[in-house]
C-alpha positions in Angstrom: 43.3 -17.1 -6.6 41.5 -16.0 -9.8 39.1 -19.0 -9.1 38.5 -18.0 -5.6 37.6 -14.5 -6.8 35.2 -15.6 -9.1 33.6 -17.7 -6.8 33.1 -14.6 -4.3 31.6 -12.9 -7.0 29.3 -15.6 -7.9 28.3 -15.4 -4.1 27.5 -12.5 -4.0 25.4 -12.5 -7.3 23.4 -15.1 -6.0 23.2 -13.6 -2.7 21.8 -10.1 -4.2 19.9 -11.8 -6.2 17.8 -13.5 -3.8 17.6 -10.7 -1.0 15.8 -8.2 -4.5 13.8 -11.2 -4.8 13.0 -11.9 -1.9 13.0 -8.5 0.0 13.1 -6.0 -2.4 10.5 -7.4 -5.3 8.2 -9.5 -3.5 6.9 -11.3 -5.7 3.4 -11.5 -3.9 3.3 -7.5 -3.9 2.0 -7.9 -7.8 0.7 -11.6 -7.8 -0.6 -13.3 -5.1 -1.0 -16.4 -5.8 -3.4 -16.7 -2.9 -5.2 -13.2 -3.7 -9.2 -14.6 -3.0 -8.5 -16.6 -0.2 -10.3 -15.8 3.1 -8.4 -15.5 6.0 -10.7 -13.2 8.5 -7.0 -11.5 9.4 -6.9 -7.7 8.2 -9.3 -5.0 9.8 -11.9 -4.7 7.0 -12.3 -8.4 6.8 -13.5 -8.9 10.2 -16.5 -6.6 8.7 -17.8 -10.1 7.5 -18.8 -13.1 9.1 -16.4 -16.1 7.5 -19.2 -17.3 5.3 -19.8 -13.9 4.0 -16.1 -13.3 3.7 -15.9 -17.1 1.5 -18.8 -15.3 -0.8 -17.1 -12.3 -1.0 -13.7 -13.6 -2.3 -15.8 -15.5 -4.5 -17.4 -12.5 -5.8 -13.8 -10.9 -6.2 -12.1 -13.9 -8.3 -15.6 -14.0 -10.4 -15.0 -10.2 -11.3 -11.0 -11.0 -11.4 -11.9 -13.6 -14.1 -14.1 -11.3 -16.0 -12.4 -7.5 -15.8 -9.5 -7.5 -13.5 -9.1 -6.8 -9.7 -6.6 -7.4 -6.8 -7.0 -7.1 -3.1 -4.0 -4.9 -1.1 -4.9 -6.6 1.8 -2.8 -4.5 4.3 -3.7 -1.0 3.0 -7.5 -2.5 2.6 -7.8 -1.3 -1.3 -9.0 -2.9 -4.1 -7.5 -2.0 -7.3 -9.7 -2.7 -10.3 -8.2 -3.0 -13.4 -11.6 -2.3 -15.7 -12.8 0.7 -15.1 -9.1 1.9 -13.3 -10.4 2.9 -10.0 -9.5 2.2 -6.0 -12.1 1.3 -3.9 -11.9 0.8 -0.1 -12.4 -2.6 1.1 -13.9 -1.4 4.4 -16.7 0.4 2.4 -17.2 -2.8 0.2 -17.6 -5.3 2.9 -20.2 -3.1 4.9 -21.7 -2.8 1.5 -22.0 -6.8 0.9 -22.9 -7.1 4.5 -25.9 -4.9 3.9 -27.3 -7.2 1.4 -27.9 -10.0 3.7 -28.3 -13.3 2.2 -29.2 -12.1 -1.6 -25.3 -11.4 -1.3 -24.5 -15.1 -0.6 -26.8 -16.7 -2.7 -24.7 -14.8 -5.7 -21.9 -13.1 -4.5 -20.9 -12.8 -8.1 -23.7 -10.4 -8.9 -23.5 -8.9 -5.8 -19.4 -7.7 -6.3 -20.1 -6.6 -9.5 -23.1 -4.7 -8.7 -21.1 -3.2 -5.9 -18.0 -2.2 -8.0 -19.9 -0.8 -11.1 -21.6 1.4 -8.7 -18.4 3.1 -7.7 -17.8 3.6 -11.1 -20.8 5.9 -11.3 -19.0 8.5 -9.4 -16.1 9.4 -6.9 -17.5 9.6 -3.8 -15.9 9.1 -0.4 -13.6 5.7 -0.5 -13.6 5.6 -4.4 -10.4 7.4 -6.8 -10.2 7.3 -10.2 -6.6 6.7 -11.1 -5.1 6.7 -14.7 -1.6 4.7 -16.1 -1.7 7.1 -18.8 -0.8 9.9 -15.5 1.8 11.5 -17.7 -0.1 12.2 -20.5 -0.1 10.6 -23.7 3.4 10.4 -25.1 4.9 12.3 -22.2 7.8 10.7 -20.6 9.0 12.9 -18.2 7.4 15.7 -15.5 9.6 18.0 -14.3 12.8 16.3 -15.7 11.8 13.2 -13.7 10.9 10.0 -15.5 8.2 8.0 -13.9 10.0 6.4 -11.5 12.1 9.1 -10.4 8.3 10.8 -9.7 7.4 7.7 -7.9 10.4 8.1 -5.4 9.9 11.9 -4.9 6.4 11.8 -4.1 6.7 8.4 -1.7 9.7 11.0 -0.2 6.9 13.9 0.2 5.1 11.9 2.6 7.8 11.5 5.0 8.3 14.4 6.9 10.9 15.0 9.5 10.7 16.0 13.2 6.6 14.6 13.5 5.9 12.1 16.5 4.2 9.5 14.8 4.2 5.4 14.4 5.4 4.2 10.9 2.4 2.9 9.2 3.8 2.2 5.7 3.2 3.5 2.1 3.2 2.4 -1.7 3.7 4.2 -4.8 3.1 3.1 -8.0 4.3 4.7 -11.3 2.5 2.0 -13.8 -0.8 2.7 -12.0 -0.2 6.3 -10.7 -1.4 6.2 -7.5 0.2 6.9 -3.6 -0.5 4.8 -0.5 0.1 7.0 3.2 -1.3 5.1 6.2 -1.6 7.0 8.7 -1.1 5.8 12.9 -0.1 8.3 15.5 0.5 5.4 17.8 0.5 1.5 18.5 -1.8 1.0 21.5 0.3 -0.8 23.8 -1.0 -4.5 23.5 0.1 -4.0 19.7 3.6 -2.9 21.1 3.7 -6.1 23.4 3.3 -8.3 20.1 5.7 -7.0 18.3 8.2 -7.1 21.0 7.1 -10.9 21.4 7.5 -11.7 17.5 10.9 -10.5 18.2 11.7 -12.5 21.4 11.4 -15.9 19.2 13.2 -14.8 15.9 16.4 -15.3 17.6 19.6 -13.7 18.2 20.9 -11.8 15.1 24.0 -13.9 13.3 27.3 -11.8 12.7 28.3 -11.3 9.2 31.5 -11.8 8.5 31.9 -12.4 4.9 30.5 -13.6 1.8 29.5 -17.0 2.6 28.0 -15.5 6.2 25.4 -13.1 4.0 24.4 -15.8 1.8 23.3 -18.1 4.8 21.5 -15.4 5.6 19.8 -14.3 3.2 19.3 -18.6 2.4 17.6 -19.5 5.9 14.1 -20.0 6.5 12.8 -17.7 8.9 11.5 -18.7 12.1 8.1 -20.0 11.2 7.0 -19.1 14.5 8.3 -15.6 14.5 6.7 -15.3 11.4 3.2 -15.9 12.5 3.9 -13.8 15.3 4.6 -10.7 13.5 1.7 -11.4 11.1 -0.6 -11.4 14.1 1.1 -8.0 15.4 0.7 -6.6 11.7 -3.2 -7.8 11.2 -3.6 -6.0 14.8 -2.3 -2.9 13.8 -4.3 -2.6 10.8 -7.0 -1.8 13.0 -5.5 1.3 14.1 -4.7 2.5 11.2 -6.0 4.6 8.2 -4.5 5.1 4.8 -5.4 8.2 2.5 -4.7 7.7 -1.6 -3.5 9.9 -3.9 -4.1 10.0 -7.8 -0.8 10.7 -9.5 -2.3 12.4 -12.9 -4.1 15.0 -10.4 -1.4 15.5 -8.3 0.5 16.0 -11.4 -1.5 18.6 -12.6 -1.3 20.2 -9.2 2.5 20.1 -9.4 2.5 22.2 -12.5 0.4 25.0 -11.2 2.1 25.0 -8.2 5.7 24.9 -9.5 6.4 28.5 -10.9 5.7 29.5 -7.4 8.1 27.4 -5.9 11.1 27.5 -8.8 14.3 27.0 -6.7 11.9 24.1 -4.2 13.1 20.3 -4.6 10.0 18.3 -6.2 9.3 16.5 -3.1 8.4 20.0 -1.4 6.2 21.2 -4.3 4.4 17.7 -3.8 4.3 18.1 0.0 2.5 21.8 -0.7 0.3 19.9 -3.8 -0.6 17.2 -1.8 -1.2 19.1 2.1 -3.5 21.5 -0.1 -5.5 18.8 -1.6 -6.6 17.7 2.0 -6.8 20.7 3.4 -9.0 22.5 1.1 -10.4 18.8 0.1 -9.8 18.8 -3.7 -10.6 15.5 -6.3 -8.0 13.3 -6.4 -7.3 11.7 -3.1 -9.7 9.5 -0.4 -9.3 7.5 2.8 -10.2 4.5 3.2 -12.7 4.9 5.6 -13.5 8.1 7.2 -10.6 9.7 9.2 -11.1 11.2 12.6 -9.6 14.5 13.1 -6.5 13.2 14.8 -5.5 11.2 11.7 -6.6 14.1 9.3 -4.3 16.6 11.6 -1.6 14.1 11.3 -1.2 13.6 7.8 -1.5 17.1 7.0 1.4 17.4 9.3 3.5 14.4 7.7 2.9 16.2 4.2 3.6 20.0 5.1 6.2 19.7 7.8 9.5 19.4 5.8 13.0 19.4 7.1 
């Protein structure tokens, strides 16, 4: 009996670790082993021809070897480590293409020059961030450590009762920035692509015990489903716009706003702060591409409409 209990605990532990590693931690979120491969997949990549994209990726890899950078592909953002900033990949690829043959001949120099140009000023599509966003030696903001704050600020972007399509979001507690996807509705052909993907995914298995859970976790996903789902995600990216917020400046305005909202939940204060930043066009945020009136209005609604 004791042996069975021990085995059950071990199975559950292994299953839990695998779920954490594959589904939650996702090793490719932080270190993509194929970070600089060309794939002509996401909307910003389609700005370039296949030849241009290969050159662009070679330029990014050269910069990464020198100072560090990482393309957040689905969000359309390049995270630059030195100097610390986030740059719209839509903007970068457009500028790279505009450089013509010179960019293909020396992509490392072309990408380096474009990034240095972004470092000259925080224009549209460029946002500076600080990994010491709480302040030197500071470990809490209004009683929240960096993990709690990251959770609250992400929650602040998810208003209740708003009719919209989920477009994703990411809160980086270590580097101090938030991404917020904005999409009013998927076009019908994108909805159909998701339906087609789920149609080949196979039936959901009944999970009756821990062994069933372990088997489900360890069973590789249907490659046909994975390919179809990836295609749907890539097509969806054409219709998503993403707004990025800098934690450091959000925190500064949070402290200014807090006395006026003493009894409010932190996420509600953060909603007010970020909505004001958008509405009054204050520093500390940017879009990855110029927003339409509908996108700007939806972002404000998502931040303002707390349930």
